[in-house]
C-alpha positions in Angstrom: 81.4 142.0 108.8 81.7 141.3 112.6 79.5 138.6 114.2 77.4 141.2 116.1 76.8 143.0 112.8 75.7 139.8 111.1 73.2 139.1 113.9 71.8 142.6 113.7 71.6 142.3 110.0 69.7 139.0 110.2 67.3 140.5 112.8 66.7 143.6 110.6 66.1 141.3 107.7 63.5 139.2 109.4 61.8 142.1 111.2 61.5 144.0 107.9 60.1 140.9 106.2 57.6 140.2 109.0 56.4 143.8 108.7 55.9 143.3 104.9 54.1 140.0 105.5 51.5 141.3 107.9 51.0 144.4 105.7 50.3 142.1 102.7 47.9 139.8 104.7 45.9 142.7 106.2 45.7 144.4 102.7 44.4 141.1 101.2 41.3 141.4 103.4 40.5 145.0 102.4 38.7 144.3 99.2 35.5 145.7 100.7 37.3 148.8 101.8 38.9 149.9 98.5 37.0 151.7 95.8 38.5 149.0 93.5 38.2 145.6 95.1 41.2 144.2 93.3 43.5 146.4 95.4 42.8 144.1 98.3 45.4 141.5 97.4 48.7 140.0 98.5 47.5 137.3 101.0 49.3 134.4 99.5 52.6 136.3 99.4 52.1 137.4 103.0 51.2 133.9 104.2 54.2 132.4 102.3 56.6 134.9 103.9 55.2 134.1 107.4 55.7 130.4 107.0 59.2 130.9 105.7 60.1 133.3 108.5 58.7 131.0 111.1 60.8 128.0 110.0 63.8 130.2 109.3 63.7 131.4 112.9 63.1 127.9 114.3 66.1 126.5 112.6 68.5 129.3 113.7 67.1 129.2 117.3 67.4 125.4 117.6 70.9 125.4 116.3 71.9 128.1 118.7 70.1 126.7 121.7 69.1 123.0 121.2 66.2 121.7 123.3 64.4 118.4 123.8 61.1 118.2 121.9 58.8 118.7 124.9 60.5 121.9 125.9 60.7 123.1 122.3 57.1 122.4 121.5 55.9 123.8 124.8 57.7 127.1 124.0 55.8 127.3 120.7 52.5 126.7 122.5 53.3 129.4 125.1 54.0 131.9 122.3 50.8 131.3 120.4 48.0 130.0 122.6 47.8 132.8 125.3 47.3 135.4 122.5 44.6 133.2 121.0 42.9 132.7 124.4 42.9 136.5 125.0 41.4 137.2 121.6 38.7 134.5 122.1 37.7 136.1 125.4 37.8 139.8 124.5 36.8 139.6 120.8 35.3 136.3 119.7 33.0 135.8 122.7 31.5 139.4 122.6 31.1 139.1 118.8 29.3 135.8 119.1 27.0 137.1 121.8 26.3 140.2 119.8 25.4 138.1 116.8 23.4 135.7 118.9 25.6 132.9 117.7 26.4 131.3 121.0 23.8 128.9 122.2 23.7 125.3 123.5 24.3 123.9 120.0 27.7 125.6 119.4 29.0 126.3 122.9 31.2 123.2 122.8 32.6 124.4 119.4 33.5 127.7 120.9 35.2 126.0 123.9 37.1 123.8 121.5 38.7 126.9 120.0 40.8 127.2 123.2 42.5 123.9 122.1 42.1 124.1 118.4 42.3 127.8 117.2 39.8 128.8 114.6 42.5 130.3 112.4 43.7 128.1 109.5 47.2 129.6 109.6 47.7 128.7 113.2 46.2 125.2 112.7 48.7 124.4 110.1 51.5 126.0 112.0 51.0 123.8 115.1 51.1 120.7 112.8 54.1 121.9 111.0 56.0 122.4 114.3 55.5 118.7 115.0 56.8 117.7 111.6 59.7 120.1 111.4 61.4 119.3 114.7 63.0 116.0 113.7 63.9 117.5 110.3 65.8 120.3 112.0 67.4 118.0 114.5 68.7 115.7 111.8 69.1 118.4 109.2 70.9 117.7 105.9 70.3 119.3 102.5 69.6 115.8 101.1 66.7 115.3 103.5 65.2 118.7 102.4 65.6 117.8 98.7 64.0 114.4 99.1 61.1 115.8 101.1 60.5 118.6 98.6 60.5 116.1 95.7 58.1 113.9 97.6 55.8 116.8 98.4 56.0 118.0 94.8 54.8 114.5 93.6 51.9 114.6 96.1 51.1 118.1 95.0 50.9 117.1 91.4 48.8 114.1 92.2 46.3 116.1 94.1 46.3 118.9 91.6 45.7 116.7 88.6 43.1 114.4 90.2 41.2 116.1 93.0 40.9 119.8 92.1 38.1 121.7 90.5 40.3 123.9 88.2 37.3 125.9 87.2 37.2 127.9 90.5 39.2 130.9 91.3 41.4 129.6 94.1 42.9 126.1 94.4 43.7 126.8 98.0 40.1 125.8 98.8 41.5 122.2 98.8 42.8 121.7 102.3 45.1 118.8 101.2 46.8 120.9 98.5 47.0 123.8 100.9 48.8 121.7 103.6 51.2 120.2 101.0 52.1 123.5 99.4 52.7 125.5 102.6 54.7 122.7 104.2 56.9 123.0 101.1 57.2 126.7 101.8 58.0 125.8 105.5 60.8 123.5 104.4 62.1 126.2 102.1 62.5 128.5 105.1 64.7 125.8 106.8 66.7 125.6 103.6 67.2 129.3 103.5 68.2 129.5 107.2 70.9 126.9 106.6 72.3 129.1 103.9 71.5 132.5 105.3 75.1 133.5 105.4 75.3 132.9 101.7 72.2 135.0 100.8 73.7 138.3 99.7 72.2 141.2 97.9 73.4 141.3 94.2 72.2 144.7 93.1 69.5 145.7 90.6 69.1 142.2 89.2 67.6 141.1 92.5 65.0 143.9 92.2 64.4 142.9 88.6 63.8 139.3 89.4 61.6 140.1 92.4 59.4 142.4 90.2 59.4 139.8 87.5 58.0 137.2 89.9 55.3 139.6 91.1 54.5 140.6 87.5 54.0 137.0 86.5 51.9 136.2 89.5 49.6 139.2 88.8 49.7 138.5 85.1 48.2 135.1 85.7 45.6 136.7 88.1 44.7 139.1 85.3 44.2 136.2 82.9 42.0 134.5 85.4 39.9 137.7 85.7 39.3 137.2 81.9 38.3 133.6 82.6 41.5 132.2 81.1 44.3 129.9 82.4 42.4 128.6 85.4 44.2 125.2 85.0 47.6 126.9 85.5 46.9 128.2 89.0 50.0 126.3 90.3 52.1 129.0 88.5 51.0 131.5 91.1 52.0 129.3 94.0 55.4 128.2 92.8 56.3 131.7 91.7 56.2 132.5 95.5 59.5 130.7 95.8 61.5 133.2 93.8 59.4 136.0 95.3 60.5 134.9 98.8 64.1 134.3 97.8 64.7 137.6 96.1 62.8 139.5 98.8 65.2 138.0 101.3 68.1 139.2 99.2 66.6 142.7 98.8 66.0 142.9 102.6 69.8 142.8 102.9 70.4 145.6 100.5 71.9 148.9 101.6 68.6 150.6 100.9 66.7 148.5 103.4 69.5 148.2 106.0 70.6 151.8 105.9 67.8 153.9 104.6 65.0 152.1 106.5 66.3 150.0 109.3 68.8 152.5 110.5 66.4 155.4 110.7 65.2 155.7 114.3 61.5 156.5 113.7 61.0 154.1 110.8 63.0 151.3 112.3 61.0 151.6 115.6 57.7 151.4 113.7 58.9 148.4 111.7 60.3 146.6 114.7 57.2 147.3 116.8 54.9 146.0 114.1 57.0 142.9 113.4 57.0 142.1 117.1 53.2 142.1 117.2 52.4 140.2 114.0 50.6 137.4 115.7 48.4 139.8 117.6 47.7 141.9 114.5 46.9 138.8 112.5 44.3 137.7 115.2 42.8 141.1 115.8 42.4 142.6 112.4 39.9 139.8 111.3 37.5 141.2 113.9 38.2 144.8 113.4 37.4 144.4 109.7 33.9 143.4 110.5 33.0 146.3 112.8 34.7 149.1 110.9 33.1 148.1 107.7 29.7 148.5 109.3 30.4 152.2 109.8 30.3 152.7 106.0 33.1 155.2 106.0 34.7 156.6 102.9 38.0 155.5 101.6 40.7 156.1 102.9 39.2 157.0 106.3 37.9 153.5 106.7 41.3 152.0 106.3 43.1 154.5 108.5 40.5 153.9 111.3 40.8 150.1 110.8 44.6 150.3 111.2 44.4 152.5 114.3 41.8 150.3 116.0 43.8 147.1 115.0 47.0 148.5 116.4 45.4 149.6 119.7 43.6 146.3 120.4 46.7 144.3 119.3 48.8 146.3 121.7 46.3 145.6 124.5 46.4 141.9 123.7 50.2 142.0 123.7 50.1 143.8 127.1 47.7 141.1 128.6 49.9 138.4 127.2 53.1 139.8 128.7 51.4 140.6 132.0 49.5 137.5 132.8 51.5 134.8 131.0 55.1 135.8 130.3 55.4 137.5 133.7 54.1 134.4 135.5 56.4 132.1 133.6 59.4 134.3 134.5 58.4 134.3 138.2 58.1 130.5 138.2 61.6 130.1 136.7 63.0 132.5 139.4 61.3 130.6 142.2 62.7 127.3 141.0 
């Protein structure tokens, strides 16, 4: 395979996986939209894919075009914060005014969102960026192994001593959440370092992917029956094989040729994957307003997706027009 083909393949892989990730995350918030609430699922899998894809891309980008920390972190801020600011102005502010939730007691909290986004995923991501930079700069597989072992010990300590294992989701504990998703973040760096060795192996990859999903939802089913609450760690650590085998399958002929080579489908996938940040931010607000219309299934979901896509495209447009364009002009003037 030529180098250009390898680059296209990696881009197709990550674009397809980002598309799947945002689809899973949005679907996980649709429990009030489905006739059967349990269809609204997949959030943990989508979040894990996003964290992995983020660190995966950071590693490859830094190795290709090394930068000092200030320039590197500034680039991350410029990608995330303008979109957050736009959403805060055109969605969060009107929503709070509509709900009479913006008064002198919480105006400072709202203003603080412009510096500290009110989205847990982005909060963790900005912290993970700080932590991952020196790891990428001084990368070695030994460092990754040592860090993963250390994090596993911390995970076990928190899990066994500070969790209420009688509740549905252990992710309510912020410390465990940070530890686990940073492990996932490191796993993305590990995969990026070995991305040339990740190859599709045939039906066994599909089988192992479906097995990991089956075990995740098998445990969820037991929890619905008020069983096996203390084994919730199983669901989290099964995300590792889920991610790995999804990566392998994304490189299969079926994905590469039957999906990513078809003009219409590939354009849709690439368009959605390029707008995942905006979709993530916008759909949380669209969910609230569309639900109030009390539409029947599946009209409610179809309208939600249409509205989310339109507003996300508008946020992307504003981002490119007022931020990216100005940055480009400043570079040219210099």
